[in-house]
N, C-alpha and C positions, 0 to 999 in steps of 0.2 A: 316359726322355729327353724333354725338352721340344722338340717339333718347331718350335714358334713361335720360340723363341730361336735355334735352329740356322739358321733362314732369315732371321734378323735382324729379327724382329717381336715386339711385346709384346701386341698386340691381335688378336683374331679379326676377320675381315672382315665377316661378315654377321650378327653378334649383334643389332644394332639392327633390321635388317629382320626377322629371325626373331621377335624379341620383339613387333614391331608387328603381325605377321600370325599369331602362334602360335594364338590362339583360333580363327580361321577355318581355319587350316591343319589343326589337330587335328580340328576338326569334320568337315572334308571327308575326311581320311584315315580316320577312325574309322567312316565310313559308306560306304567305297568298297572296291573290289577291285583288286588290283594284280598285274601280271606284270613281273618284272625279268629281262631277258635280259642275259646276261653278268654275273650277280649275284655271281660269286665273284672277279672282278677287284677291284682296289683301289677304283675308283670304284663299281663295282657293289655291293661289300660296304658301302661308306659309305652309298649310297642305300638299300639294303635295311635297314640299321640305322635310318636316319632314318624310314623308313616303319613298321618294326616297333614302335618305341618310341611310336608314336602310335595303336597298337591298330587296325589295319585289319580289315575283315571277312574278307578273304582276301588272302594274300600268297604268291605262288609265285615262286621264283627258279630260273632255268635257267642252267647253265654247262657248258662242255665239260670243265672241270677238276674231276674227282671229288675230288681231295685238297683243293683250295681250298674246295670246297663243304662238305666235312666241317669245315674250320676255321671257315667262316662260321657254321655251326650251333653249334659249340662256343663261339665268340665271343659270339654272341647269347644263348645260354643262360647263359653266365657273367656277361654284363653286364646283361641285361634280364630273363631268366627266360622267362616264357611269356605268351601272349595267348589270349583266348577264340576269336579268329578262326582260320581255316584257314591255317596256315603250313606249307609244304612246299618241299623243294628237289629238283631233278631234274638229274642229270648227263647232259645231252643236248647234242649238236651241233645248233645251230639250222638248219644247212644240210641236215640229215638227214631221211630218211623217218620216223624215230622221233619227231623233233620235230613233224613235220606230223601224225602220228597223235595225239600229245599234244594239239595244238591242236584237232584234230577231235573228240577225246573231250570237251572242255569248251570252252576258248577264250574263255570269257565273263569279260572283265575291263573295268572302267571305265577303267583307265589301264594302258598298256603302255609300259615304259621300256626302251629298248635301249641298253645300255652296252657291248656287245661290239664289239671293234675289234682290228685289228692296228695298234698305235700307234707302233712303233719305226721311225725313219728307217732303221735298219740292215736292216729287212726288205725294202728295195727294191734290195738289192745284186744279186739274181739274178732271172731271169724267172719262176721257179716260185713263190717266196714272194711276189713282186710280184703274180702272178695270184691267189694266195690272199688277199692284201690287198684286191684289187678285189672278190673274191667276198664277203669278210666285210664290208668297209666300205660297199660299194655295193649289191650284189645281195641279200644277206641282209637288209639294211635294207628294200629295196624289197619283198621277199617278205613279211616280217613286217608291213610296212605294209598290204599287200593283205589279209593274213589278219585284221588288226585291222579293216579296212573291212568285210569280210564278216561279222565277228562283232559289228559295231556298237559297237566300242570308242569310248568318249567322247573319249579324248585319247591321242595317240601322241607320245612324247618320245624324242629320241635325242641323243647327244653328238656334237658336231662338234669342232673344235679351233681354237685361235688360229692354227695353221699353215695353216688354210684361207683366211685373209685374205691376199691376195696371195701365194699359195703359191710356195715355191722347191724343195720336195721332193715326191716322189711320194706320200708318206703324206698330207701336207697337201692335195695336189691330189685324192687319192682322196676325202677328206672334203668338199672343195669340190664334186666331182661328186655325192657323196651328197646334199649340200644341194639340188642341182638336181633330183634324183629325188624328194626329199621335197617340194619345191615343187609338183611335178606332182600328187602324191597329195593335197596340201593342199586340193584342190578337192573331195575326197570325205571327208576326215576332218580334224579339228582336230589340228594338229601344233605342237610347239615344240621348240627346240633350245638348246644352250648351247655357247659357246666359252670355254675358260679355259686357264689357264697350266699349267705342270708341277705335278703332284701330288707333293708332297715325300714321299720314301721309298715311293713306290708300287711295286708288284710289278714287278721287272725294270728299274726305273729306275737311273740311275747312283748316286743317293743310297742306294737300297736295296742296291746293290752294295757300298757302304761297309760295311754290316753283315756281308755275306758275306766281304769281305776281312779284316775284323778276326777273325772266327771262324776263318778259315783261315790266319791269320797271313801275309797277303800284302800287297803295297804298295797304297797308295791312289793312284789315278791320276785326274786331272781336268783339263779345259781351264781355262786361266787368262784367256782372252780372250772368253769367251761369258757374257753376263749374261742371266738369265732371271727371270721372275716365278714365284713359287711359292705354291700354296695347300695347306692341310693336307687330309688325306683327309676329315675331317668337313666342311670347307668345300666340298669338291667335291660331297659328298652333299647339303648344304643348297642349293647353287646349282642342282643338277639338280632337286631336289624343288620348289623355288620356281618354276622355269621350267615344270615339268610341271603344277603345280596352278594357277598364276596367269598363265602366259603365254597371250596371245591367239594366234589362229591365225597361224602362220608367224613368231612372235616368236623371236629368238635372244637369250638372256641372256648377259651377260658381267660380270666383276668390274670395277667402276670403278677407275681408277688414282687413288690417294690416298697420303697419307703412310703409310697402313697397308700398302700394296702397292707394293713398290719392287724394282728390279732388284738382283740379287746374283750373283756368279760362283760356279760350282761349286767352284772352288779355295777361295774364302772360306768356303763352307759346310764344306768338308773340314777346314779349320783349326779352325773352331768345333766340329765334330764330334769331332775328335781331342782337343781341349782339354777337352771335356765328359767324355771318357773318361779324362782324366788323362795324355794323351800330348802331347809336343811334336813338331810336324811337323819332319822332317828332309828338306830338299829335295835331290833326286838329279838327276843329269844324264843318266841313261839308264835304260832298262828293266833292263839287266843289273845295273847298280849297285843299283837298287831291289830287285830279286829277291834279290840276294846279302845285302843289309843286313837283309832281313826276318827272317832267322834269328837275328840278334843284337841289333838295336837295341831291339825292344820290351822286352827285359829291362832296358834302361837308361832306360826311360821315354820313348823316342822312337819315332816311326813313319816309315818311309821313304815319301816322297811324290814323285810325278812330275807336275809341273804344266807343261803345254805348250800351245802355240797349236793351234787346231783347223784341220785342212786336209781334212776328210772331206766327201764328197758330201752335200748336203742341209741343211747347217747355215745357219740364217738369222741374219743379223747382228743383227737386233732382233726383238722380238715386238710384235704388234699384234692387237687383238681385232676390229677393224672396218676397213673401207676408207673413203676419202673420199667414195665414191659411195653409201654406205649411209645410211639415215635412222635417226636415234637418238632414243630417249626417255630422257633422263637425269634426269627429275624424279619418276618414279613411286616409285622406291625410293631408300633412302639410299646403299647401296653396290653396287647392281646396276644396270647399264645394260641397255638393251633395243634391239636392232636391229629395226626395223619393216619387214616385207617384203610386197611384192605377189607374187602367184604368177608370177614371171618365170622362164621356162625356154624352151628351144628344143626343141620336140617332135622335129624331124627329127634334131637332134644326139643326143638321148637314144636314139632308135631306132637310129641308126647305131652308137652306142657299144655298145649291147646286141647288135646283130647281129654286129658285128666281134668282140667278145669271145667270143660263142657259137661263131663260126666257128673261132676259134683253139682253143677248148677241144675242139670236135668233132674237129679235126685232130690234137689232142694235140701241137701244135707251135707255138711262138711264140718271138719274141726280145724282149729288153728294149727294143731300139730301136723295134720295132713298137708296143709299149705306150706308150713315151714319145711317139712321133709322134701316137698317138691322143689322149693327154692334151693335147698342144699344140693339137690340133683342138678339143677341148672347152673349153679355157681360153685364150683369146687373152691374150697377154702373160705366160703361164706362165714364171716366171724360173728354171726348172730348169737347173742347170749341173753337168755330170759332171766330177768331178776324178779319177776312177779310184781313189780311196782311200775305204775304208769302216771303220767302227768295229770290225768283226770282225778287221781287220788290225792292231789295237792291243791293248795289254795291258788 
């Protein structure tokens, strides 16, 4: 299945930039050592493959998902084969003592790339998963940054999100707070980041769910009023690697908007997806109707679809990669923009955030309202609005 055609594109985004920098990129990768944290997620796998195919001296990938790590190795062996360098994977939780022991045992990497994250807006529905989001997106980043400083790592890269620019949901806000913590550490280590759009058919995404619904003979459900930018998994890997290798300290890379990158609704992608499989979408008026028709319509070459307006908490009306207050370099690359940053952060706010979260965890008791209030303190103008409705309450 051609992902590009499904998201309404004919050309890849970064091919010209990759061609222009390939000689230098390959020379640096082939003479360097890498640690990829969160290496078995969709972006992590893409980044790991981009590094692997350029023959690094050492490439270690860490992820909490043992099954996805196995698939990563199978995928790499099937696509690229083997390298002379040291390639290993480790099924570890980066928040654990086992991971700390792993870093203590070696920990010598030229480049550390952190792709681990809780990325779903739906993960902010309850206070407990929300706290894990903070732990993963903010404090594990700060911890692995400190370990990289102590091990004299040359460069630390981590993924932010387009949702960190003027955030409206807790996930985006957690990444914006992460950026603040990264800026503080940037005085001790070179760092770079990337903000980019939805990764098409990434693990756990709505588009990935289309595959599951077809396999399970279930209705396709999608919002018809939300438009998003999409990049392919390979493009996400290329963007991260370019930022990691060529980004100056505190740079945040993002894809430039162009005729090659445009907005498209989830419902439009669903229609293209079904037509690619040979099915005609059949629009339904309710979940019950869609479930009932799923048993009969596919045999007639049709697939039940429910396309509705979105009313859940945390949905942003539009996507943006930068704010009007940020300084941009739009000339260095063909299709990559760069946000240039000074080490701007509020030390007392970061300390208060850390102390407050630690108190909550020590007491083993906190509410979502308490965390939301803390986020409002960290991000003036945070546009979070609670609707009381979440994606888990829908089909």
